[in-house]
PAZAPA-4460 file (N, C-alpha, C; in steps of 0.05 Angstrom, whole numbers, plus 32768, in hexadecimal, padded with zeros to 4 digits):
% residues 325
    n_x    n_y    n_z   ca_x   ca_y   ca_z    c_x    c_y    c_z   seq   type   mol
   8013   7FEB   8006   8000   7FFA   8002   801A   8020   7FFE     1      X     A
   8014   802A   7FF4   801F   8041   7FEE   8012   8059   7FFE     2      X     A
   8020   806A   8007   800F   807A   801D   8014   809D   8011     3      X     A
   7FFC   80AC   8021   7FFC   80C7   8018   8003   80DB   8035     4      X     A
   8011   80EE   8038   8010   8102   804D   7FF2   8112   804C     5      X     A
   7FE8   8118   8065   7FCE   8128   8065   7FD4   813E   8068     6      X     A
   7FDD   814D   8056   7FE5   816E   8057   8002   816A   8060     7      X     A
   800C   817E   8068   8033   818A   806F   802F   8179   8091     8      X     A
   801C   817C   809F   801E   8176   80BB   8009   815B   80C2     9      X     A
   7FFB   8150   80B4   7FED   813B   80AD   7FF3   811E   80BA    10      X     A
   7FE4   810F   80BC   7FF9   80F0   80C5   7FFA   80E6   80A4    11      X     A
   800B   80D5   80A6   800E   80C6   808B   7FFE   80AD   808C    12      X     A
   7FE8   80A9   8075   7FD3   8097   8077   7FE1   8082   805A    13      X     A
   7FC7   8070   8052   7FC9   8065   803D   7FC0   807A   802D    14      X     A
   7FBF   806F   800E   7FBB   8084   7FF8   7FA3   807B   7FF7    15      X     A
   7F93   8069   7FFC   7F79   8064   7FFD   7F6F   8063   801C    16      X     A
   7F4C   806D   8022   7F40   8068   8040   7F2B   8061   8038    17      X     A
   7F26   804E   804D   7F0B   8049   804E   7EFC   805A   8064    18      X     A
   7EE2   8065   8056   7ECD   8070   805F   7EB7   8069   8068    19      X     A
   7EB2   805F   8085   7E9F   8040   808A   7E86   804E   8096    20      X     A
   7E7D   8060   807E   7E5D   8071   808B   7E4A   8058   8081    21      X     A
   7E46   8050   8066   7E35   8040   805F   7E39   8022   806D    22      X     A
   7E48   801F   807F   7E3E   8004   8092   7E35   8007   80A3    23      X     A
   7E2C   8025   80A4   7E15   8025   80C0   7DFB   8038   80B6    24      X     A
   7DFA   804A   80A0   7DE1   805F   809B   7DE2   8063   807A    25      X     A
   7DD3   8070   807D   7DC6   8076   8064   7DC5   806D   8047    26      X     A
   7DDA   804F   8048   7DD3   8041   8024   7DCA   8027   8030    27      X     A
   7DAE   802D   8045   7D9F   800C   8043   7DAB   7FFA   8057    28      X     A
   7D9D   7FE6   805E   7DB2   7FD8   8069   7DD1   7FCA   8065    29      X     A
   7DDC   7FC3   8075   7DFD   7FBD   807A   7DF4   7FA1   8088    30      X     A
   7E09   7F92   8080   7E0D   7F71   808D   7E28   7F78   809D    31      X     A
   7E21   7F79   80BD   7E36   7F75   80D2   7E51   7F72   80C7    32      X     A
   7E4A   7F5A   80CB   7E5A   7F41   80C9   7E6F   7F48   80B2    33      X     A
   7E5F   7F4C   8098   7E72   7F55   807E   7E83   7F74   8085    34      X     A
   7E79   7F7E   8092   7E82   7FA2   8094   7E9D   7FA1   809E    35      X     A
   7E98   7F88   80C3   7EB9   7F87   80CD   7EC9   7F79   80B4    36      X     A
   7EBE   7F64   80AD   7ED4   7F58   809C   7EE1   7F6B   8082    37      X     A
   7ED1   7F80   807D   7ED6   7F90   8068   7EEE   7F9D   806D    38      X     A
   7EEA   7FAD   808D   7EFD   7FBC   80A1   7F16   7FAD   80A2    39      X     A
   7F14   7F93   80AA   7F26   7F82   80AD   7F3C   7F7D   808D    40      X     A
   7F2E   7F76   8071   7F39   7F75   805F   7F40   7F8E   805D    41      X     A
   7F37   7FA8   8063   7F45   7FBE   805A   7F66   7FC1   8069    42      X     A
   7F64   7FBC   8080   7F78   7FC0   8092   7F95   7FB0   808B    43      X     A
   7F8A   7F91   8080   7F9A   7F76   807A   7FA5   7F87   805E    44      X     A
   7F99   7F97   804C   7F9D   7FA0   8037   7FB1   7FB5   803C    45      X     A
   7FBE   7FCA   8051   7FC9   7FDA   8055   7FB6   7FF5   8054    46      X     A
   7FA3   7FF5   805C   7F95   8010   8057   7F94   8015   8075    47      X     A
   7FA0   802B   8082   7F9F   8038   8095   7F8C   804F   80A3    48      X     A
   7F7C   805E   808F   7F66   8071   8098   7F46   8065   809B    49      X     A
   7F42   806C   80AD   7F25   805A   80AD   7F11   807F   80B5    50      X     A
   7F05   8085   80AA   7EF0   809C   80AB   7ED9   8094   80B2    51      X     A
   7ECD   8099   80C8   7EB1   809B   80D3   7EA4   80BC   80DF    52      X     A
   7E8B   80B6   80E8   7E80   80D3   80F3   7E6E   80BD   8109    53      X     A
   7E74   80D2   811C   7E66   80D0   8137   7E49   80D0   812F    54      X     A
   7E3A   80D9   811F   7E1C   80D6   8116   7E14   80C3   8101    55      X     A
   7E2B   80AE   80F6   7E25   809B   80E8   7E19   807E   80FA    56      X     A
   7DF9   807C   80F0   7DEC   8070   80FF   7DE7   8071   811F    57      X     A
   7DE9   8092   8127   7DED   8090   813F   7DF5   8083   814B    58      X     A
   7E1F   8089   8148   7E2F   8078   8159   7E3B   805A   8157    59      X     A
   7E23   8052   813C   7E25   8033   8135   7E48   8032   8129    60      X     A
   7E46   8040   811A   7E63   803F   8109   7E77   803B   811B    61      X     A
   7E7A   8057   812F   7E8F   8052   8141   7E8E   8037   8154    62      X     A
   7E78   8031   8154   7E77   800E   8164   7E85   7FF8   815A    63      X     A
   7E7C   8003   813A   7E84   7FEC   8129   7E9F   7FE8   8127    64      X     A
   7EA8   8001   811D   7ECB   8002   8126   7EDB   8000   8138    65      X     A
   7ECA   8000   8150   7ED7   7FF2   8168   7EDF   7FD8   816A    66      X     A
   7EC8   7FCE   8160   7EBE   7FA9   8165   7EDC   7FA5   814C    67      X     A
   7EDE   7FB8   8136   7EEC   7FA1   811B   7F10   7FA8   8128    68      X     A
   7F12   7FBE   8138   7F2A   7FBE   813B   7F32   7FB4   8150    69      X     A
   7F25   7FA7   815F   7F23   7F9C   817F   7F40   7F91   8181    70      X     A
   7F48   7F85   816F   7F5F   7F6A   816B   7F6A   7F74   8157    71      X     A
   7F6E   7F8E   8153   7F89   7F9E   8148   7F94   7FB2   8156    72      X     A
   7FAC   7FBF   8149   7FBC   7FCF   8150   7FB3   7FEA   8154    73      X     A
   7FB2   7FF3   8165   7FA0   800C   8160   7FAE   8025   8153    74      X     A
   7FC5   8026   8157   7FDA   803C   8154   7FDE   802F   8131    75      X     A
   7FDA   8021   812F   7FE1   8015   810C   7FC6   801C   8100    76      X     A
   7FAF   8033   8105   7F95   8036   80F4   7F92   8057   8100    77      X     A
   7F91   8067   80E6   7F86   8087   80F2   7F67   8083   80F0    78      X     A
   7F60   8091   8100   7F41   808F   8104   7F3E   80AB   8102    79      X     A
   7F2D   80B1   80E8   7F1F   80CE   80E9   7F06   80D4   80F0    80      X     A
   7EFC   80DA   8100   7EDF   80E3   8109   7ED1   8102   8108    81      X     A
   7EBA   8105   80F7   7EB2   8118   80EC   7E9A   811A   8111    82      X     A
   7E9A   8131   8115   7E7E   8132   8130   7E74   8153   8120    83      X     A
   7E5B   8155   8135   7E4A   816F   8130   7E2F   8167   8120    84      X     A
   7E30   815C   811C   7E0E   8150   8106   7DFA   814D   8118    85      X     A
   7DE1   8157   8122   7DD2   8158   8126   7DBB   8149   8126    86      X     A
   7DAD   8134   812A   7D9A   8127   8127   7D86   8118   8138    87      X     A
   7D6F   8114   812C   7D57   8106   8135   7D54   80EB   8139    88      X     A
   7D42   80DE   814C   7D3F   80C3   8152   7D34   80B8   8136    89      X     A
   7D2E   80CB   8120   7D23   80B5   8111   7D3A   80C1   80F8    90      X     A
   7D48   80C5   80FE   7D64   80BD   80F1   7D68   80DF   80DB    91      X     A
   7D4E   80FA   80E4   7D54   810C   80D8   7D6C   8121   80DF    92      X     A
   7D6F   8137   80CF   7D81   8144   80D4   7D7C   8160   80E3    93      X     A
   7D94   816C   80F3   7D85   8182   8101   7D9D   8195   80FE    94      X     A
   7DAA   819C   80F5   7DC1   81B5   80EA   7DDD   81A7   80FD    95      X     A
   7DEF   81BB   8103   7E0A   81B0   810B   7E0C   81BF   8125    96      X     A
   7E23   81BC   8133   7E23   81BE   814C   7E3F   81C0   8150    97      X     A
   7E55   81DD   8147   7E6A   81DD   8157   7E78   81E7   8166    98      X     A
   7E5E   81E9   8179   7E6E   8205   8198   7E86   81E8   81A3    99      X     A
   7E99   81FE   81B0   7EAD   81F4   81BB   7EA7   81D9   81D7   100      X     A
   7E90   81DF   81DF   7E8E   81CB   81F3   7E72   81B2   81E4   101      X     A
   7E6B   81BB   81CC   7E61   819F   81C1   7E76   818F   81B4   102      X     A
   7E91   81A1   81AA   7EA7   818C   81A2   7EAE   8175   81B7   103      X     A
   7EAA   8180   81CC   7EC6   8173   81DD   7EAC   815D   81F4   104      X     A
   7E94   8164   81E7   7E7C   8149   81EC   7E7C   8137   81DC   105      X     A
   7E7C   813F   81C3   7E7F   812A   81B3   7E91   811A   81AA   106      X     A
   7EAC   812E   81B5   7EC5   811B   81B3   7EC4   80FF   81C7   107      X     A
   7EB8   810D   81E5   7EB5   80F2   8201   7EA3   80E3   81F6   108      X     A
   7E92   80E2   81E0   7E7B   80C7   81DC   7E8A   80C2   81C0   109      X     A
   7E99   80D6   81BC   7EAE   80B5   81A0   7EBE   80AC   81AF   110      X     A
   7ECF   80B4   81BD   7EE6   80A6   81CC   7ED6   808A   81D4   111      X     A
   7EBF   808F   81E2   7EB3   806F   81EC   7EAF   805E   81E2   112      X     A
   7EA1   806B   81C8   7E98   805F   81B7   7EAE   8044   81A3   113      X     A
   7EB4   805C   81A9   7ED3   8047   8195   7EE7   803D   819C   114      X     A
   7EE4   803E   81C2   7EFB   8034   81CD   7F14   803B   81CA   115      X     A
   7F15   8051   81C7   7F38   8059   81C7   7F39   8079   81D8   116      X     A
   7F55   807F   81DA   7F5A   8091   81E6   7F5E   80AD   81DB   117      X     A
   7F5C   80A5   81BE   7F60   80C8   81AD   7F58   80BD   8195   118      X     A
   7F4B   80CF   8187   7F40   80D4   8169   7F5D   80D8   815B   119      X     A
   7F66   80CF   8146   7F7B   80DA   813A   7F75   80EE   8126   120      X     A
   7F63   80F8   8111   7F5D   8113   8103   7F3E   811A   8111   121      X     A
   7F33   812B   811D   7F19   8134   8125   7F0E   814E   8111   122      X     A
   7EF6   814C   8108   7EEF   8167   80FE   7ECD   8161   80FE   123      X     A
   7EC9   8183   80F3   7EAD   8187   80FB   7E9D   817F   80DE   124      X     A
   7E85   816D   80E2   7E7E   8169   80BF   7E78   8178   80B1   125      X     A
   7E69   818D   80BC   7E61   81A5   80AD   7E67   81C3   80C0   126      X     A
   7E73   81DC   80AE   7E76   81F2   80B9   7E60   81F8   80C8   127      X     A
   7E57   81F8   80E3   7E47   8201   80F5   7E45   8221   80F6   128      X     A
   7E2C   822C   80E3   7E24   8249   80D9   7E26   8259   80EF   129      X     A
   7E1F   8250   8108   7E1A   8263   8121   7E32   825D   8130   130      X     A
   7E4A   8258   812C   7E63   8255   8140   7E7E   8254   8131   131      X     A
   7E8F   8274   812B   7EA8   8273   811E   7EAD   825B   8121   132      X     A
   7EC2   824E   8103   7ED3   823F   8106   7EEF   823D   8117   133      X     A
   7EF0   8256   8119   7F05   8255   8132   7F03   8249   8145   134      X     A
   7EF0   8257   8154   7EDA   823B   816B   7EE0   8229   816F   135      X     A
   7ED5   821F   8158   7ED1   81FD   8152   7EEE   81EE   8157   136      X     A
   7F03   81FE   813D   7F20   81EF   8143   7F2E   81F7   815A   137      X     A
   7F2C   8204   8167   7F3C   820C   817A   7F32   8204   818C   138      X     A
   7F19   81F6   8192   7F17   81DC   81A6   7F20   81C4   81A2   139      X     A
   7F22   81BB   8188   7F2D   81A4   817F   7F52   81AC   8182   140      X     A
   7F5B   81C6   8183   7F78   81C2   8187   7F7C   81C0   81AE   141      X     A
   7F64   81C4   81B5   7F6D   81C4   81D4   7F65   81A4   81D7   142      X     A
   7F5B   8198   81C9   7F57   8177   81CA   7F6D   8169   81C5   143      X     A
   7F7D   8174   81B5   7F97   816D   81A8   7FA4   8172   81C2   144      X     A
   7FAC   818A   81CC   7FBB   818E   81E6   7FB6   817F   81FD   145      X     A
   7F99   8176   81FC   7F95   8164   8211   7F95   8140   820B   146      X     A
   7FA4   8138   81F3   7FA6   8122   81E9   7F91   810D   81E6   147      X     A
   7F7F   811C   81D5   7F66   810C   81D0   7F64   810E   81B3   148      X     A
   7F72   8121   81A9   7F72   8126   818D   7F93   8122   817C   149      X     A
   7F8B   811F   816B   7FAA   811E   8158   7FA6   8133   8144   150      X     A
   7F96   8136   8137   7F96   8150   8125   7F79   815A   811E   151      X     A
   7F81   8172   8117   7F64   8186   810E   7F62   8179   80F2   152      X     A
   7F43   8171   80E9   7F42   8170   80D6   7F22   8187   80C9   153      X     A
   7F21   818A   80A6   7F08   819C   80AA   7EF6   818A   8093   154      X     A
   7EE4   8188   8093   7ECB   817F   8080   7EB6   8196   806F   155      X     A
   7EBA   818C   8056   7EA0   819D   8043   7EA9   81BC   804A   156      X     A
   7EC4   81C8   804A   7EC8   81E8   8059   7ED2   81F9   803B   157      X     A
   7EBD   8211   803A   7ECF   8223   8029   7EE5   822E   802B   158      X     A
   7EF6   8231   8020   7F0F   8242   8016   7F08   8252   8031   159      X     A
   7F00   8264   8036   7EFD   827D   804C   7EFC   8269   806D   160      X     A
   7EEE   8260   8065   7EEE   8247   8081   7F0C   823C   8089   161      X     A
   7F0F   822F   8068   7F2C   8226   8070   7F47   823A   8077   162      X     A
   7F42   8256   8072   7F4F   8268   8070   7F54   8268   8091   163      X     A
   7F3A   826D   8098   7F3B   827A   80BB   7F3A   825E   80C9   164      X     A
   7F38   8240   80C3   7F3D   8239   80CE   7F5F   8232   80D9   165      X     A
   7F6F   8234   80C6   7F89   822C   80C2   7F9A   8246   80D3   166      X     A
   7F8C   825B   80E0   7F91   827A   80ED   7F95   8269   810B   167      X     A
   7F8A   824F   8111   7F8A   8255   8128   7F98   8237   812B   168      X     A
   7F9B   8225   811C   7FA6   820A   8125   7FB2   81FD   810B   169      X     A
   7FC0   81E8   8106   7FC7   81D8   80F6   7FB2   81C4   80E8   170      X     A
   7FAB   81CA   80CB   7F94   81B8   80C9   7FA2   819C   80B2   171      X     A
   7F9B   8187   80BE   7FA6   8173   80B4   7F9B   8172   8097   172      X     A
   7F7C   816F   808C   7F71   8166   8079   7F58   8170   8078   173      X     A
   7F4D   817A   8062   7F33   817F   8059   7F21   8162   8047   174      X     A
   7F0B   8161   805E   7EFE   8148   8050   7EE6   815B   8041   175      X     A
   7EEC   814C   8024   7ECA   815A   8010   7EC7   8145   7FFF   176      X     A
   7EAB   814C   7FE9   7EAB   8140   7FD8   7EB9   8144   7FB9   177      X     A
   7ECB   812E   7FB5   7EDC   8130   7F9D   7ED7   811B   7F84   178      X     A
   7ED0   811B   7F72   7ED5   8109   7F60   7ECF   811A   7F40   179      X     A
   7ECF   8100   7F34   7ECD   810B   7F18   7EB8   8115   7F0B   180      X     A
   7EA0   8119   7F1D   7E8B   812B   7F13   7E7E   813E   7F2A   181      X     A
   7E92   813D   7F40   7E8D   8150   7F53   7EA8   815C   7F56   182      X     A
   7EB3   817B   7F4E   7EC9   817C   7F47   7ECC   819C   7F49   183      X     A
   7EBE   81A2   7F55   7EB8   81BB   7F64   7ED3   81CF   7F76   184      X     A
   7EDA   81BB   7F85   7EF2   81BD   7F95   7F07   81CF   7F88   185      X     A
   7F09   81C8   7F71   7F1C   81C7   7F5F   7F23   81E3   7F58   186      X     A
   7F0C   81FE   7F59   7F0C   821A   7F59   7F1C   8226   7F70   187      X     A
   7F17   8225   7F88   7F21   8237   7FA1   7F28   8221   7FB1   188      X     A
   7F17   820E   7FB4   7F1C   8204   7FD4   7F39   81EC   7FCC   189      X     A
   7F3E   81DF   7FBB   7F5C   81D6   7FB1   7F6A   81E2   7FB4   190      X     A
   7F71   81F9   7FAC   7F7D   820F   7FA9   7F84   8211   7FC8   191      X     A
   7F72   8220   7FD5   7F6F   8229   7FF1   7F84   8212   8004   192      X     A
   7F7A   81F4   8000   7F8B   81E3   8013   7FA9   81E3   800E   193      X     A
   7FA3   81E6   7FEE   7FC4   81DA   7FE7   7FD7   81F8   7FF2   194      X     A
   7FCA   820D   7FF1   7FD7   8228   7FFE   7FE2   8226   801A   195      X     A
   7FD0   821C   8028   7FD4   8214   804F   7FE4   81FA   804C   196      X     A
   7FE7   81EA   803B   7FF1   81CD   803E   7FE3   81BA   804B   197      X     A
   7FC7   81B9   8047   7FB1   81A7   8050   7FAC   8191   8045   198      X     A
   7FAC   817D   8046   7FA1   816D   8038   7F82   8164   802F   199      X     A
   7F7D   8150   801E   7F66   814B   801B   7F57   812B   8016   200      X     A
   7F49   812B   802C   7F37   8119   802D   7F1F   810E   8017   201      X     A
   7F1E   8107   7FFD   7F0B   810B   7FEA   7EF5   80F2   7FEB   202      X     A
   7EDD   80FD   7FF9   7EC7   80DF   7FFB   7EBB   80E7   7FE0   203      X     A
   7EAB   80D6   7FE4   7E93   80CA   7FC6   7EA2   80D0   7FA5   204      X     A
   7EC0   80C0   7FAF   7ECF   80C0   7F94   7EC0   80B2   7F78   205      X     A
   7EAD   809D   7F88   7E94   808E   7F76   7E79   80A4   7F7A   206      X     A
   7E7A   80B8   7F7E   7E60   80C3   7F7F   7E49   80AF   7F88   207      X     A
   7E51   80A4   7FA3   7E39   8091   7FAF   7E38   8073   7FA3   208      X     A
   7E45   806E   7F94   7E43   805A   7F7E   7E3C   805C   7F6A   209      X     A
   7E2D   8075   7F65   7E22   807C   7F41   7E3D   8075   7F31   210      X     A
   7E54   807C   7F37   7E6E   807A   7F21   7E7A   8061   7F2A   211      X     A
   7E6F   804B   7F35   7E78   8032   7F37   7E79   801C   7F26   212      X     A
   7E5D   8025   7F0D   7E59   8017   7EFE   7E4A   8005   7F05   213      X     A
   7E40   7FFF   7F1B   7E2B   7FEA   7F2B   7E18   7FEE   7F2D   214      X     A
   7E11   800C   7F2C   7DF7   8016   7F30   7DE3   8013   7F1B   215      X     A
   7DCC   8008   7F22   7DAA   8000   7F0F   7D9A   8012   7F1C   216      X     A
   7D95   801C   7F00   7D6F   802F   7F06   7D5F   8026   7F1C   217      X     A
   7D63   8000   7F19   7D48   7FF4   7F28   7D50   7FF1   7F3F   218      X     A
   7D63   7FF8   7F4C   7D72   7FF2   7F6B   7D57   8000   7F77   219      X     A
   7D56   7FEB   7F90   7D42   7FFD   7F9F   7D51   8015   7FB4   220      X     A
   7D43   8027   7FB6   7D51   8044   7FC2   7D41   8050   7FD6   221      X     A
   7D2A   803A   7FE8   7D16   8045   7FF1   7D1F   804A   8010   222      X     A
   7D31   803F   801B   7D43   8040   8039   7D60   8050   8030   223      X     A
   7D65   8059   801C   7D82   805C   8012   7D82   807C   8015   224      X     A
   7D98   808A   801A   7D98   80A9   8013   7D9D   80B0   7FF9   225      X     A
   7DA0   809D   7FE1   7DA3   80A2   7FC4   7D89   80A1   7FB2   226      X     A
   7D71   809C   7FD1   7D55   809F   7FC3   7D49   80B9   7FC3   227      X     A
   7D57   80C4   7FD1   7D52   80F1   7FCD   7D69   80F7   7FC9   228      X     A
   7D84   80ED   7FB8   7D98   80FD   7FAF   7D8F   8108   7F94   229      X     A
   7D8F   811C   7F8A   7D8F   812B   7F6F   7D99   8115   7F5E   230      X     A
   7DB5   810D   7F5B   7DBE   8102   7F42   7DB4   80E3   7F3F   231      X     A
   7DA8   80DE   7F52   7D94   80BA   7F4D   7D79   80C1   7F49   232      X     A
   7D6F   80D7   7F3E   7D4F   80D8   7F3D   7D4A   80DC   7F17   233      X     A
   7D36   80D6   7F14   7D32   80D7   7EF2   7D42   80D7   7EDC   234      X     A
   7D3B   80EE   7ECE   7D4C   80FA   7EBF   7D6D   80FB   7EC8   235      X     A
   7D6E   8104   7EDA   7D8C   8109   7EE2   7D9B   80E8   7EEA   236      X     A
   7D8E   80D3   7EF2   7D9B   80BD   7EF6   7DA0   80AE   7ED3   237      X     A
   7D8D   80B8   7EC5   7D90   80B0   7EAA   7DA8   80BA   7E9F   238      X     A
   7DA5   80D2   7EA0   7DC4   80E0   7E8C   7DDA   80DC   7E9C   239      X     A
   7DE3   80D6   7EBF   7DF1   80D5   7EC8   7E03   80AE   7EBF   240      X     A
   7DEA   809F   7EBD   7DEB   8085   7EB6   7E02   808E   7E9C   241      X     A
   7DF4   8094   7E8E   7E06   809A   7E71   7E23   80A1   7E70   242      X     A
   7E29   80B8   7E84   7E40   80B7   7E93   7E59   809D   7E91   243      X     A
   7E4A   8095   7EA3   7E54   807A   7EAE   7E59   8066   7E9C   244      X     A
   7E41   8067   7E86   7E4A   8051   7E70   7E66   8056   7E5F   245      X     A
   7E69   8077   7E5C   7E83   807C   7E4F   7E93   807B   7E5D   246      X     A
   7E92   807D   7E7D   7EAA   8073   7E90   7EAE   805B   7E82   247      X     A
   7EA2   804A   7E87   7E9C   8030   7E84   7EBA   801F   7E6E   248      X     A
   7EAB   8034   7E5A   7EC3   8028   7E3B   7EDA   803E   7E38   249      X     A
   7EDC   8052   7E4A   7EF9   805B   7E50   7F0B   8048   7E62   250      X     A
   7EFD   803B   7E77   7F11   8030   7E90   7F11   8014   7E7A   251      X     A
   7EFF   800D   7E73   7EFD   7FE6   7E5F   7F20   7FEF   7E53   252      X     A
   7F26   8006   7E49   7F49   800D   7E3E   7F58   7FFB   7E43   253      X     A
   7F5C   8004   7E68   7F6E   7FFF   7E72   7F6E   7FED   7E87   254      X     A
   7F54   7FD7   7E7D   7F4D   7FC1   7E8C   7F3F   7FC7   7EA9   255      X     A
   7F35   7FDC   7EB3   7F2C   7FE8   7EBF   7F10   7FE2   7EC1   256      X     A
   7F02   7FE8   7EE4   7EE3   7FE9   7EEC   7EDF   8006   7EE1   257      X     A
   7EC3   8011   7EE7   7EC0   8032   7EE7   7ECF   803E   7F07   258      X     A
   7EBE   8022   7F10   7ECA   8025   7F2B   7EEF   8039   7F30   259      X     A
   7EFC   8029   7F20   7F17   8021   7F28   7F1D   8039   7F15   260      X     A
   7F15   8044   7F01   7F1C   805B   7EF1   7F11   8074   7F03   261      X     A
   7EFC   8074   7F0B   7EFA   808A   7F1E   7F0A   808B   7F3C   262      X     A
   7F11   8073   7F44   7F29   8078   7F5C   7F41   807D   7F51   263      X     A
   7F4C   8070   7F38   7F5F   807B   7F31   7F63   809D   7F2F   264      X     A
   7F53   809F   7F1C   7F4C   80C2   7F16   7F4B   80D0   7F2D   265      X     A
   7F45   80CD   7F47   7F47   80DB   7F62   7F62   80D7   7F66   266      X     A
   7F73   80C2   7F6F   7F8E   80BC   7F72   7FA3   80CE   7F64   267      X     A
   7F97   80D4   7F4D   7FA5   80DC   7F35   7FAA   80FF   7F35   268      X     A
   7F9B   810E   7F54   7F92   812A   7F47   7FA5   8139   7F5F   269      X     A
   7FB4   8123   7F6C   7FD2   812E   7F7B   7FD5   811A   7F94   270      X     A
   7FEF   8121   7FA2   7FF8   810F   7FB3   7FF0   811F   7FCF   271      X     A
   7FE2   8131   7FC6   7FD2   813A   7FE3   7FB7   8136   7FEA   272      X     A
   7FB2   8121   7FDC   7F91   811C   7FD8   7F8C   80F6   7FE2   273      X     A
   7F7F   80F5   7FFC   7F7C   80DA   7FFC   7F5A   80CE   7FEE   274      X     A
   7F52   80BD   7FE1   7F38   80B9   7FDB   7F32   80AC   7FF3   275      X     A
   7F16   80A7   7FFB   7F03   809A   8011   7EF5   8086   8004   276      X     A
   7EF4   8073   8006   7EEB   8057   7FF7   7ED5   8050   800C   277      X     A
   7EBC   8054   8004   7E9C   804C   8016   7E9F   8031   800C   278      X     A
   7EAF   801A   8010   7EAC   7FFE   800C   7E9A   7FF2   801E   279      X     A
   7E88   7FE4   801A   7E75   7FD2   8035   7E7E   7FBE   802E   280      X     A
   7E80   7FAF   801B   7E8E   7F95   8017   7EA3   7F89   800A   281      X     A
   7EAE   7F75   8015   7ED4   7F6D   8007   7ED7   7F75   7FEE   282      X     A
   7EBC   7F64   7FE0   7EBF   7F64   7FC5   7EC3   7F85   7FB2   283      X     A
   7EB8   7F92   7FC1   7EB8   7FAF   7FB4   7ED2   7FBF   7FC2   284      X     A
   7ED9   7FB3   7FD4   7EF3   7FC1   7FE3   7F0D   7FB9   7FCD   285      X     A
   7F0A   7FA1   7FCC   7F22   7F93   7FB2   7F1F   7F98   7FA1   286      X     A
   7F0C   7FA8   7F8F   7F06   7FB2   7F78   7F14   7FCC   7F78   287      X     A
   7F11   7FDF   7F89   7F1A   7FFA   7F90   7F3D   7FF8   7F94   288      X     A
   7F44   7FE7   7FA4   7F64   7FE4   7FAE   7F75   7FE4   7F91   289      X     A
   7F5D   7FD3   7F7D   7F6A   7FD1   7F64   7F74   7FE5   7F5A   290      X     A
   7F66   8007   7F5D   7F69   8017   7F4E   7F84   802F   7F59   291      X     A
   7F94   801A   7F69   7FA6   8023   7F71   7FC8   801C   7F5E   292      X     A
   7FBA   8007   7F4F   7FCA   7FFF   7F42   7FD4   7FFE   7F23   293      X     A
   7FB4   800F   7F16   7FB4   800E   7F04   7FC4   8024   7EE9   294      X     A
   7FC0   801E   7ED6   7FD0   802F   7EC3   7FB9   803A   7EB2   295      X     A
   7FAE   8054   7EB9   7F91   8059   7EAB   7F95   8078   7E9D   296      X     A
   7F89   8078   7E87   7F92   8099   7E7A   7F7A   80A9   7E82   297      X     A
   7F87   80B4   7E9A   7F75   80CC   7EA1   7F68   80E5   7E8E   298      X     A
   7F7B   80EC   7E7F   7F6D   80F8   7E69   7F4F   80E8   7E61   299      X     A
   7F51   80D3   7E57   7F37   80C9   7E4C   7F26   80C5   7E5D   300      X     A
   7F28   80BD   7E71   7F16   80BA   7E89   7F08   80D7   7E8F   301      X     A
   7F1A   80E8   7E92   7F0E   810B   7E8B   7EFB   810C   7E7B   302      X     A
   7F03   8102   7E62   7EEF   8108   7E49   7ED4   80FE   7E4A   303      X     A
   7EDB   80E5   7E55   7EC2   80D2   7E5E   7EA9   80DC   7E72   304      X     A
   7EB6   80EC   7E84   7EA9   80FC   7E9D   7EB1   811A   7E99   305      X     A
   7EA7   8125   7E88   7EB1   8144   7E89   7EAC   8152   7EA4   306      X     A
   7EB8   8163   7EAD   7EB3   817B   7EC7   7E9A   8182   7EC2   307      X     A
   7E81   8186   7ED4   7E69   818C   7ECF   7E57   8180   7EC2   308      X     A
   7E5D   8164   7EBE   7E47   8158   7EA9   7E30   814A   7EBA   309      X     A
   7E38   8145   7ED1   7E29   8131   7EE7   7E0B   8149   7EDC   310      X     A
   7DEE   813D   7EE5   7DD5   814A   7EE4   7DD0   8149   7F00   311      X     A
   7DCA   815D   7F0D   7DC6   8156   7F2F   7DCF   815F   7F42   312      X     A
   7DCE   816C   7F56   7DDD   817A   7F6A   7DDF   815A   7F7C   313      X     A
   7DFD   8160   7F87   7E0A   8147   7F9A   7DF6   8145   7FB4   314      X     A
   7DE7   8153   7FBF   7DD3   814F   7FD6   7DB2   815F   7FD0   315      X     A
   7DA4   8156   7FDA   7D8E   8162   7FDA   7D92   8181   7FE4   316      X     A
   7D7D   8194   7FDA   7D82   81B4   7FEB   7D82   81BF   8001   317      X     A
   7D78   81A5   800D   7D80   81B1   802E   7D98   81AD   803A   318      X     A
   7DAB   8191   802E   7DBA   8190   8038   7DD8   819A   8023   319      X     A
   7DD0   81A4   8011   7DDF   81C2   7FFA   7DE3   81D8   800E   320      X     A
   7DD8   81E2   8019   7DD7   81F6   8021   7DED   81F4   803B   321      X     A
   7DF3   81DE   8042   7E08   81E0   805A   7E2C   81DC   804E   322      X     A
   7E24   81D6   8031   7E3F   81D5   8027   7E4A   81EA   8019   323      X     A
   7E68   81E9   8014   7E72   8209   800F   7E67   820D   7FF2   324      X     A
   7E65   822A   7FEE   7E5B   8235   7FD6   7E72   822E   7FBF   325      X     A
***
């Protein structure tokens, strides 16, 4: 497994990270035993970065990771945790809380669920419009000084928020969606992270499975976040699946699947970028890992899925309001 450093001050991690969200939430039912087996397979393959959120399954994801790591060397795993999303008993979303006292409260619960004395990277899931980012990252800095956190991260932050946060403390990485069909960060956000020596952990590199080549119009999404995602609706989906077929043709020239080509593209964007793979099953993980050794023509991949070619926003309107402009 090759490695990459998250920014100039962050940890060195595997070139691909494992995003664990789908093992607990938002993508329909998941098999617990298979999820744990997938985490074990990732670790055995050399993946050292596992990303989670304390609100994924209302703590279920952290407990799952604790179980999976029970017989593993904790110091060999970099655990990244997002916090601050407020939810209700029905799974709804009620905003974000970045107050310093809330930061410390959220972390205390995460440490207990994960069964560890520290989190490697800690980040607010979305910027709280009612709390200056300086106060939020300042609280995480205090947690570093207390020995409970190793690095400060950001998530879905604007260029302005990144700059302001960087005046308070060193930032290891920005976690943000970045894929062939979600390239908005290239205009201002990516140049800003690079200006400040901040890495990027890119989620959604397969656009929630859309670019995987395994998606079907007939798939049941009644209990799935993608059932309300604009890119998976009606004519938008028809259009986007045509892009996937173009990607399939371009990938086939290199003996690759659409998923592998999309991951290889993300890897090619810079040594400061670590794609997160949201595999829930070992077979999908195996497919993703093969992207590390592919020799693909990046220009042909980009030609198959041009910038701004996707139909539909990446989130419903209510959630888009929390994302950087």
